[in-house]
N, C-alpha and C positions, 0 to 999 in steps of 0.2 A: 154619743152617750146612750146608755141603755134606757129604753122606755118600758113602762109597764102600766097596767090598769089597776087602780085602787078605788074601790067603791064606785066603779063606772067612770072614773076620771083618769085620763092619760097623764102620767107623771114621768119625769125623768130625773135621774140622779144629778146633783149639782157637781160641777168640776171643783167646787170650793171657792169659786170666784163668780158671784152673781153677775158682775159686769161683763165678764167673758161669756157667760152663758147667754146673756142678752145680745152679744155681738157688738158691744160698745168699743170704740177705739180707746187705746190707752187703759185697758181694763186693769192691768197690774198696778199702774199708778193710782187709779181710782180706789182700788182695794187698800193700798197703802195709806192714802189720804183718809179714807173712812176709818181705818184702824187708829190713826193718829187723833182724829176728831173724837172718836169714842173715848180715848184715854184723856183727852182734854175735858170732856164732859164728866168723867169719873173724878178727875182731879178737882174740878169746880165743886162737885158735890162733897167730896172728902174734906175740902178746905172751907166749905160752906160760903162760897163766894157768890155775890150777885154778878150779873152780867157786867155791870159798871166796874166793880172791883176787879173782876177777872180781866177785863179789857185793859185797865190801867196796869195791872201786873204783867200782862202778856205784851204790852206795847202795841195794841191795836185799838180800833174804835169799838164802842159798844155795838153799833149796827153790824160790824163784822162778827162779833161774838153772837149776836142774835141770828145772823145768817147761818153761822156754824151750828147753832142749836136746832135750827130748822132743816139742817141737812144740805145747805147750800154753801159749799166751801170751794167752789170753782174759782173764786177770785184770790185764793190763797195757795201758795206753792207748798210742796212738801217741806222745803227748807224752812219756810215761815212757820208751819205747823210744828216742826221740831223745835224751833226757837221758842214758840209758845209753851211747849212742854218743859223745856229747860227752865223757863221763867216760873213755871208752876212746881218746880222741884224735882223734875225727872232727869235722870242720866240717859243719854242715848249713845249706843255703840253701833258703828257701821262696820260690817265685816265684808271685805272684798276678797273673793277667791276664784280661781279658775272654775269654769263650768264643765261638767261632763259633756253636755250637749254643745252643739256648734253655736247656739244662741243662748246667752245667759238669761236669768230672770230676776225680778225683784221679789223680796220676801220681807215681811214684817213679823217679828217674833216679840210678843209682849210677855215680860216676866212677871 
């Protein structure tokens, strides 16, 4: 990545995935899960749900919702997060297509 100095501080452009920039394993999966949790938070606000109400609707415990709201979603799979969004009134489409590269990648598009 290209680095430059701004106001005496060395900065570099992000790849678009902070987890990859930090060198974390499973960076693409973490980015996907983060996007799903952000949408869950938006849905809870839009529906004016408490954590307890959201938990009941999503089929998880209130402590799991609390963990999500604090950014800890390591104990929830991508599939479970998608199920939560379905239960909050979201449609989810998964598109599978051949990759141009020899190794494909995951992508989340929010409409």
